[in-house]
Short mmCIF file of the C-alpha atoms (twelve columns), coordinates in Angstrom:
data_MODEL
# 
_entry.id   MODEL 
# 
loop_
_atom_site.group_PDB 
_atom_site.id 
_atom_site.type_symbol 
_atom_site.label_atom_id 
_atom_site.label_alt_id 
_atom_site.label_comp_id 
_atom_site.label_asym_id 
_atom_site.label_seq_id 
_atom_site.Cartn_x 
_atom_site.Cartn_y 
_atom_site.Cartn_z 
_atom_site.pdbx_PDB_model_num 
ATOM 1   C CA . MET A 1   -26.845 -9.010 1.533   1 
ATOM 2   C CA . THR A 2   -23.154 -9.337 1.252   1 
ATOM 3   C CA . GLU A 3   -21.399 -8.486 4.540   1 
ATOM 4   C CA . GLY A 4   -19.190 -5.524 3.905   1 
ATOM 5   C CA . ILE A 5   -21.466 -3.993 0.929   1 
ATOM 6   C CA . SER A 6   -23.814 -0.480 2.566   1 
ATOM 7   C CA . GLU A 7   -27.524 -0.830 1.891   1 
ATOM 8   C CA . LYS A 8   -28.525 1.790  -0.558  1 
ATOM 9   C CA . LEU A 9   -31.237 4.170  -0.039  1 
ATOM 10  C CA . GLY A 10  -33.078 6.192  -2.270  1 
ATOM 11  C CA . ILE A 11  -33.544 9.640  -1.106  1 
ATOM 12  C CA . LYS A 12  -34.708 13.135 -2.894  1 
ATOM 13  C CA . LEU A 13  -32.977 16.262 -1.876  1 
ATOM 14  C CA . GLU A 14  -34.552 19.949 -2.861  1 
ATOM 15  C CA . ILE A 15  -31.874 21.988 -4.111  1 
ATOM 16  C CA . GLY A 16  -33.046 25.066 -4.682  1 
ATOM 17  C CA . ARG A 17  -35.283 24.891 -7.491  1 
ATOM 18  C CA . GLN A 18  -34.461 21.238 -8.478  1 
ATOM 19  C CA . GLN A 19  -35.432 18.162 -6.920  1 
ATOM 20  C CA . ILE A 20  -32.732 15.498 -7.412  1 
ATOM 21  C CA . ASN A 21  -32.989 11.329 -6.648  1 
ATOM 22  C CA . VAL A 22  -30.038 9.978  -5.323  1 
ATOM 23  C CA . ASN A 23  -29.132 6.341  -4.347  1 
ATOM 24  C CA . ILE A 24  -26.889 6.486  -1.256  1 
ATOM 25  C CA . PRO A 25  -25.209 4.374  1.379   1 
ATOM 26  C CA . ARG A 26  -27.951 4.153  4.019   1 
ATOM 27  C CA . GLU A 27  -25.620 5.569  7.165   1 
ATOM 28  C CA . MET A 28  -24.746 8.574  4.874   1 
ATOM 29  C CA . GLU A 29  -28.181 9.948  4.417   1 
ATOM 30  C CA . GLU A 30  -27.999 12.419 7.526   1 
ATOM 31  C CA . ALA A 31  -24.875 13.531 5.517   1 
ATOM 32  C CA . TYR A 32  -26.298 14.145 2.675   1 
ATOM 33  C CA . ARG A 33  -29.286 15.710 3.841   1 
ATOM 34  C CA . ARG A 34  -27.444 18.750 5.936   1 
ATOM 35  C CA . ALA A 35  -25.309 19.420 2.901   1 
ATOM 36  C CA . GLY A 36  -28.575 19.727 1.065   1 
ATOM 37  C CA . LYS A 37  -29.819 22.323 3.834   1 
ATOM 38  C CA . GLN A 38  -26.470 24.008 3.687   1 
ATOM 39  C CA . ILE A 39  -26.486 24.532 -0.107  1 
ATOM 40  C CA . ASN A 40  -29.978 25.963 0.235   1 
ATOM 41  C CA . GLN A 41  -29.354 27.976 2.973   1 
ATOM 42  C CA . LYS A 42  -26.176 29.752 1.448   1 
ATOM 43  C CA . LEU A 43  -28.496 29.914 -1.942  1 
ATOM 44  C CA . ASN A 44  -31.165 31.652 -0.071  1 
ATOM 45  C CA . LEU A 45  -28.465 33.850 1.778   1 
ATOM 46  C CA . TYR A 46  -26.764 35.001 -1.459  1 
ATOM 47  C CA . ALA A 47  -30.388 35.812 -3.137  1 
ATOM 48  C CA . THR A 48  -30.933 37.806 -0.520  1 
ATOM 49  C CA . MET A 49  -27.856 39.482 -0.597  1 
ATOM 50  C CA . TYR A 50  -27.859 39.769 -4.244  1 
ATOM 51  C CA . PRO A 51  -31.564 39.936 -5.748  1 
ATOM 52  C CA . GLN A 52  -30.736 41.305 -9.188  1 
ATOM 53  C CA . LYS A 53  -28.318 38.215 -9.708  1 
ATOM 54  C CA . GLU A 54  -30.120 35.370 -12.147 1 
ATOM 55  C CA . TYR A 55  -30.327 32.167 -10.353 1 
ATOM 56  C CA . GLU A 56  -27.236 30.315 -11.973 1 
ATOM 57  C CA . GLN A 57  -24.980 33.110 -11.030 1 
ATOM 58  C CA . LEU A 58  -26.314 32.356 -7.553  1 
ATOM 59  C CA . LEU A 59  -25.752 28.276 -7.850  1 
ATOM 60  C CA . CYS A 60  -22.163 29.546 -9.021  1 
ATOM 61  C CA . MET A 61  -21.578 31.702 -6.029  1 
ATOM 62  C CA . VAL A 62  -22.621 28.704 -3.734  1 
ATOM 63  C CA . LEU A 63  -20.068 26.498 -5.375  1 
ATOM 64  C CA . ILE A 64  -17.350 28.724 -4.769  1 
ATOM 65  C CA . ASP A 65  -18.319 29.381 -1.356  1 
ATOM 66  C CA . ILE A 66  -18.655 25.726 -0.367  1 
ATOM 67  C CA . ALA A 67  -15.596 24.861 -2.518  1 
ATOM 68  C CA . LEU A 68  -13.488 27.409 -0.696  1 
ATOM 69  C CA . SER A 69  -14.619 26.545 2.612   1 
ATOM 70  C CA . TYR A 70  -13.180 22.739 1.782   1 
ATOM 71  C CA . GLN A 71  -10.033 24.215 0.407   1 
ATOM 72  C CA . LEU A 72  -9.661  26.170 3.500   1 
ATOM 73  C CA . SER A 73  -10.553 23.137 5.951   1 
ATOM 74  C CA . GLU A 74  -8.475  20.646 3.784   1 
ATOM 75  C CA . ASN A 75  -5.320  23.010 4.604   1 
ATOM 76  C CA . LYS A 76  -5.628  23.386 8.364   1 
ATOM 77  C CA . ASN A 77  -5.788  19.432 8.340   1 
ATOM 78  C CA . ASP A 78  -2.246  19.589 6.434   1 
ATOM 79  C CA . VAL A 79  -0.277  17.832 8.819   1 
ATOM 80  C CA . GLU A 80  2.875   17.285 6.668   1 
ATOM 81  C CA . PRO A 81  4.781   20.672 7.733   1 
ATOM 82  C CA . TYR A 82  4.340   19.356 11.571  1 
ATOM 83  C CA . LYS A 83  5.200   15.726 11.080  1 
ATOM 84  C CA . ASP A 84  8.555   17.343 8.825   1 
ATOM 85  C CA . ALA A 85  9.369   19.435 12.331  1 
ATOM 86  C CA . MET A 86  8.465   16.610 14.382  1 
ATOM 87  C CA . THR A 87  11.016  14.464 12.826  1 
ATOM 88  C CA . LYS A 88  13.319  16.885 12.782  1 
ATOM 89  C CA . LEU A 89  13.352  17.521 16.487  1 
ATOM 90  C CA . THR A 90  13.154  14.398 17.708  1 
ATOM 91  C CA . THR A 91  16.522  13.414 15.113  1 
ATOM 92  C CA . GLU A 92  17.920  16.389 17.289  1 
ATOM 93  C CA . ILE A 93  17.187  15.082 20.473  1 
ATOM 94  C CA . GLU A 94  18.490  11.491 20.163  1 
ATOM 95  C CA . GLU A 95  21.343  12.957 18.521  1 
ATOM 96  C CA . MET A 96  21.866  14.782 22.007  1 
ATOM 97  C CA . LEU A 97  20.707  12.231 24.089  1 
ATOM 98  C CA . GLY A 98  23.485  10.102 22.034  1 
ATOM 99  C CA . GLU A 99  26.238  12.607 22.700  1 
ATOM 100 C CA . LYS A 100 25.054  12.582 26.810  1 
ATOM 101 C CA . GLU A 101 25.568  8.626  26.459  1 
ATOM 102 C CA . GLU A 102 28.973  8.823  25.236  1 
ATOM 103 C CA . VAL A 103 30.288  11.407 27.919  1 
ATOM 104 C CA . HIS A 104 28.639  9.565  30.894  1 
ATOM 105 C CA . ASN A 105 30.281  6.395  29.498  1 
ATOM 106 C CA . LEU A 106 33.894  8.020  29.099  1 
# 
């Protein structure tokens, strides 16, 4: 196999009532299986909480739950505001140090 190209692996995931065949990079197998398990756990939770809901509605609830978790975790990892603050503080510190050097040189 060519170097740098990961070997593909065909796996079956059972998601709710469906069996899904996917070809994935071999090193991602565990992540795919954990994702499938997470979907099924949430689906079972919502099915228990809302037994009157149709299956498709439960799937939509799971999708919203997972997408919301993803969005919230993305926002937690947004370091841009901190980088801006650090740049500003660094500039102020450098300016202050520059002023002190000028005072010492007088």
